C-alpha positions in Angstrom: 73.4 107.0 95.9 74.2 110.5 94.6 77.5 111.5 93.4 79.9 111.9 96.4 82.6 114.5 96.2 85.5 112.0 96.8 88.6 113.3 98.3 91.5 111.2 96.5 95.2 110.8 96.4 97.6 108.7 94.2 101.2 108.5 94.7 103.9 106.1 93.7 107.6 105.9 94.7 110.5 103.9 93.4 111.6 102.9 97.1 115.1 102.8 98.2 116.5 99.7 96.7 115.2 99.8 93.1 116.5 101.8 90.2 113.1 101.7 88.1 109.6 102.1 89.1 107.6 99.1 87.5 104.3 100.2 89.6 101.6 102.1 87.6 98.3 103.7 88.9 95.1 104.8 87.5 92.4 107.5 88.9 89.3 108.4 86.8 86.7 110.2 88.8 83.2 110.7 87.7 82.8 114.5 87.0 79.0 114.7 87.3 75.9 112.8 88.2 75.5 111.3 85.0 78.9 109.8 84.7 78.6 108.6 88.3 75.3 106.7 87.5 76.5 105.4 84.1 80.0 104.6 84.9 81.4 105.6 88.2 84.8 106.3 89.6 87.6 104.0 88.7 90.9 103.4 90.6 93.6 100.9 89.7 97.1 99.8 90.8 99.3 97.5 88.6 102.8 96.2 90.0 104.8 95.0 87.0 107.3 92.1 87.0 109.5 90.5 84.5 112.8 92.5 84.4 113.1 96.4 84.3 111.7 96.8 80.8 109.1 94.0 81.1 107.6 94.9 84.4 107.4 98.5 83.6 105.8 97.8 80.1 103.3 95.3 81.5 102.0 97.3 84.2 101.7 100.5 81.7 99.8 98.2 79.2 97.2 97.2 82.0 96.7 100.9 82.9 96.2 101.8 79.3 93.9 98.9 78.3 91.6 98.6 81.4 89.8 102.0 81.1 89.3 101.6 77.3 87.8 98.3 77.3 85.7 99.0 80.5 84.4 102.1 78.9 83.3 100.2 75.7 81.8 97.4 77.5 79.6 99.1 80.0 76.3 97.9 78.3 77.3 94.5 79.6 77.0 95.8 83.2 79.9 97.0 85.3 80.8 93.7 86.9 81.0 92.0 83.3 82.8 95.0 81.9 85.4 94.9 84.7 86.1 91.2 84.0 86.3 91.7 80.3 88.7 94.7 80.6 91.2 92.5 82.7 90.7 89.6 80.3 91.6 91.8 77.2 94.6 93.5 79.1 95.9 89.9 79.9 95.6 88.9 76.3 97.4 92.2 74.9 100.1 91.8 77.5 100.6 88.3 76.6 100.6 89.0 72.9 103.3 91.8 73.3 105.5 89.6 75.5 105.6 86.7 72.8 106.7 89.5 70.0 109.7 90.6 71.9 112.6 88.9 73.7 113.0 92.0 76.0 109.3 91.6 77.3 109.1 87.7 77.2 107.1 86.4 80.1 106.3 89.9 81.5 103.4 90.4 83.7 101.6 92.6 86.2 99.3 92.4 89.0 96.1 94.4 88.4 93.7 95.5 91.2 90.8 97.5 90.5 88.3 99.5 92.6 85.1 100.9 91.0 82.8 103.0 93.2 79.5 104.0 91.6 75.8 104.3 92.5 75.4 100.6 93.3 78.2 100.1 95.6 82.0 99.3 95.4 83.2 96.6 93.2 86.7 94.8 93.2 88.3 93.3 90.1 91.6 91.7 91.1 94.5 89.5 89.8 97.8 89.1 91.8 98.7 90.3 95.1 98.2 94.0 95.2 95.6 94.9 97.7 92.3 96.9 98.2 91.3 97.9 101.7 88.2 99.6 103.2 88.7 101.6 106.5 85.5 102.2 108.4 84.9 103.0 112.2 88.2 101.7 113.4 88.3 98.6 111.2 90.3 97.8 108.4 88.9 95.3 105.9 90.9 93.6 103.1 88.4 93.5 100.1 90.9 91.6 97.7 92.3 88.2 98.0 96.2 87.6 97.5 96.8 85.4 94.6 100.1 84.1 96.4 101.3 80.7 97.4 101.2 81.4 101.1 97.6 82.5 100.9 96.6 79.5 98.9 98.1 77.1 101.3 96.5 78.9 104.3 93.0 78.8 102.5 93.5 75.0 101.9 94.5 74.2 105.5 92.1 76.7 107.0 94.7 78.8 108.7 95.8 82.3 108.4 98.8 83.4 106.2 100.7 84.5 109.6 100.1 80.9 110.9 101.2 79.4 107.6 104.5 81.5 107.8 104.9 80.3 111.5 104.8 76.9 110.1 107.5 77.2 107.5 105.6 78.4 104.5 107.7 81.3 103.6 107.2 81.6 99.8 105.1 84.5 98.7 105.2 84.0 95.1 102.3 85.0 93.2 100.1 82.3 91.6 98.2 84.5 89.3 98.9 87.7 87.1 98.3 89.3 84.0 100.6 88.5 80.9 102.5 85.2 81.2 99.6 82.9 80.2 97.1 83.4 77.4 94.0 83.0 79.9 93.7 84.3 83.5 91.0 83.9 86.2 89.8 87.2 87.3 88.4 87.7 91.0 85.3 89.9 90.8 83.7 90.8 94.1 80.9 93.2 95.0 79.1 95.3 95.4 80.1 96.3 98.7 78.2 99.0 100.4 79.5 102.6 100.7 78.7 104.5 103.7 79.6 108.2 104.5 83.2 108.3 106.1 84.6 105.2 104.2 88.1 105.3 103.0 89.3 103.0 100.3 93.0 102.3 99.8 94.7 100.4 97.0 98.3 99.7 97.2 101.0 97.5 95.7 103.0 95.0 98.0 105.7 97.4 98.4 103.4 99.0 100.9 101.6 96.0 102.4 104.9 94.1 102.9 106.0 96.8 105.2 103.2 98.7 106.7 100.5 97.0 108.9 96.9 97.4 108.3 96.6 99.2 111.7 99.1 101.8 110.6 97.1 102.3 107.4 94.0 102.7 109.3 95.7 105.3 111.7 96.9 107.3 108.7 94.0 107.3 106.7 91.6 107.9 109.5 93.4 111.0 110.8 95.2 112.4 107.8 93.8 113.9 104.5 94.3 111.5 101.6 97.4 113.3 100.4 99.0 113.5 103.8 98.4 109.7 104.4 99.6 108.6 101.1 102.8 110.4 101.7 103.1 109.2 105.3 102.5 105.6 104.3 105.1 105.7 101.6 107.6 107.4 104.1 106.8 104.6 106.6 107.5 101.8 104.1 111.0 103.5 103.2 111.7 103.8 106.9 111.7 99.9 106.8 114.1 99.5 104.0 112.0 100.5 101.0 113.0 97.3 99.2 110.3 97.6 96.6 108.4 100.1 94.5 105.5 101.6 96.8 102.2 102.8 95.1 99.2 104.1 97.3 95.7 105.2 96.2 93.2 106.6 98.5 89.6 107.5 98.0 87.6 109.0 100.9 83.9 109.3 101.0 82.7 112.6 102.6 80.9 112.4 105.8 81.4 110.8 109.3 80.7 107.4 110.8 80.3 106.1 114.4 83.2 106.7 116.5 83.3 103.5 118.7 83.6 100.4 116.5 82.9 96.8 117.7 86.2 94.7 118.3 86.6 92.4 115.3 89.6 90.0 115.1 91.4 89.2 111.9 89.6 86.6 109.8 89.5 84.7 106.4 86.9 82.9 104.7 86.4 79.8 106.6 85.2 76.3 105.1 81.6 75.4 106.0 80.7 72.3 108.1 79.6 70.6 104.7 83.1 71.4 103.5 84.7 69.8 106.3 82.6 66.7 106.3 83.3 66.4 102.5 87.1 66.7 103.0 87.1 64.1 105.6 84.4 61.7 104.5 87.0 59.3 102.8 88.3 58.6 106.3 84.9 57.5 107.6 84.4 55.3 104.5 87.9 53.9 105.2 87.0 53.0 108.8 83.6 51.6 108.0 85.3 49.4 105.2 87.9 48.1 107.7 85.1 47.2 110.1 83.3 45.3 107.3 86.2 43.3 106.5 86.9 42.6 110.2 83.2 41.3 110.4 83.9 39.3 107.3 86.9 37.6 109.0 84.9 36.8 112.2 82.0 35.3 110.2 84.5 33.2 108.1 86.0 31.8 111.3 82.4 31.1 112.5 81.8 29.1 109.3 79.0 31.7 108.4 80.3 31.7 104.8 77.3 33.7 103.3 77.5 36.4 105.7 81.2 36.8 105.2 80.8 37.2 101.5 78.5 39.9 102.3 80.7 41.7 104.7 83.7 41.3 102.3 81.6 42.9 99.4 80.4 45.7 101.9 84.1 46.2 102.8 85.2 46.4 99.1 82.4 48.8 98.4 83.3 51.1 101.1 87.0 51.1 100.2 86.0 52.2 96.7 83.8 54.8 98.2 86.6 56.0 100.3 89.1 56.2 97.4 86.5 58.1 95.3 85.8 60.6 98.2 89.6 61.2 98.4 89.8 61.8 94.8 87.1 64.2 94.7 88.2 66.1 97.8 91.6 66.4 96.5 90.2 67.7 93.1 88.1 70.3 94.9 91.1 71.6 96.8 93.2 71.7 93.6 90.3 73.6 92.0 91.1 76.6 94.4 94.4 76.9 92.7 93.2 76.4 89.2 93.3 79.8 87.2 90.6 78.5 84.5 87.8 77.7 86.8 85.9 80.8 87.8 85.1 81.6 91.5 81.7 82.9 92.8 81.4 86.5 93.1 80.1 88.2 96.1 80.8 91.0 98.7 83.4 89.0 100.6 85.7 90.4 103.4 89.1 88.4 103.4 90.6 90.0 106.6 89.4 92.2 109.3 91.6 94.0 111.9 90.6 96.7 114.5 92.9 99.3 115.5 93.3 101.9 118.3 94.6 105.2 117.0 96.1 106.2 120.2 97.8 102.8 120.6 99.1 102.6 117.3 100.5 106.1 117.5 102.3 105.4 120.6 104.1 102.5 119.0 104.8 104.7 115.9 106.4 107.4 118.1 108.6 104.8 119.7 109.7 103.5 116.2 110.5 107.0 115.1 112.8 107.7 118.3 114.6 104.4 117.4 115.2 105.9 114.1 116.7 108.8 115.2 118.8 107.0 117.4 120.1 104.8 114.5 120.6 107.9 112.4 122.8 109.2 115.2 125.0 106.2 115.5 125.5 106.0 111.7 126.8 109.7 111.7 124.0 111.1 109.7 123.5 114.8 109.8 120.4 114.8 112.0 118.3 118.0 112.0 118.0 119.1 115.7 114.4 120.0 115.0 113.5 116.4 114.3 114.1 115.4 118.0 111.9 118.4 119.0 109.1 117.2 116.8 109.0 113.8 118.2 109.0 115.2 121.7 106.2 117.5 120.8 104.5 114.5 119.2 104.7 112.6 122.4 103.4 115.4 124.6 100.6 115.8 122.2 100.0 111.9 122.4 99.7 112.0 126.2 97.1 114.6 125.8 95.0 112.4 123.6 95.5 114.9 120.6 96.0 112.2 117.9 96.0 114.2 114.7 98.3 117.0 116.2 100.6 114.4 117.3 100.5 112.5 114.0 101.1 115.6 111.8 104.3 116.1 114.0 105.5 112.6 113.6 104.9 112.7 109.8 107.0 116.0 109.5 109.8 114.3 111.4 109.6 111.0 109.3 109.5 112.7 105.9 112.5 114.9 106.7 114.6 111.9 107.7 113.5 110.0 104.6 114.4 112.7 102.3 117.8 113.0 104.0 118.3 109.1 103.8 117.4 109.2 100.0 120.1 111.9 99.3 122.8 110.0 101.4 125.4 107.6 100.1 125.2 105.9 103.5 121.6 104.8 103.4 122.6 101.0 103.2 124.4 101.4 106.5 120.9 102.1 108.2 118.9 99.4 106.7 121.6 96.4 106.1 
């Protein structure tokens, strides 16, 4: 694949509730064909944690260390260089954290997208995300290292189903910094097609904006406008966290009518299911053998009863061992030391209808205007006009023009809310 003239945008915002922005981001584009073939274009998002000073410092160190180490280790291969870059960044953040009380136990997520002539690689630790948007489909290329996602994987359900069943904790299970060693997820290469759009973001965006809304914005706005719009949308929903968005768009066009694909996660195979429940089968068989032994003993068939007793005992031992190894395998999924297999995995897929999502968005913005009016904000009369114009264009199936009007209205209201001392009245 020759060097594509990528369109890119990288934006970050402190949000409406935080005093300090602990997010950091990186974009390094290949400037010529030689760089594209040898190195590629590197994109990264890091979301820091560990107090105001610690979180900001950790994410900053990650952004500084990764490109330096990656560039030095390219002879190892792109995949190994990415992994090495994150491992060394982890060691540096951990070392700095031990040296200073202000930075003790600081950490950061680190999510990297590498686009090069061989495809798209994702290297990842934490719960920041990478998406690919193609033909009306939004695909999540990174796996959330969070408690709710780990529970969902073990129980073969989606994170949304886990939340409905009472698993509400979204605490991350893996990040750079707190521990001297960390497991890095490395997946790829994913194919790159003309028209593909890649989006990296911190959880300040993904917790407040749906994948369908990301797809709508990125597919119908230029990267700069899409990034600004998505940040405004997260702030419209309270902006409780820092928000970072990096978008890279491959030039060209793809098919207009996509197949309908429902949200999915990696599912265990039939062999996995049989392995997980084999201890039950051994237990039942052992109980049957003991029952046979009792029947034989009552029938004075002593030798047969000894045989059944021995068989039952063996099956009980097999059941115990099967249960032990099954649980050990499940715990391995949570173990940050044991590496996972790499590959171009898609962790979630969602289709979206641009017209349908835009209709929902217009209703949401109308609700925002009404809320502003009730809270006595100084609402610009032109905002209501823009919403009416947006709705009229939406009815005419002019999605791009309608979305631009809606974006203008939303951006104006968010700017006003940021400057107001009454913003807490709107979102609390």
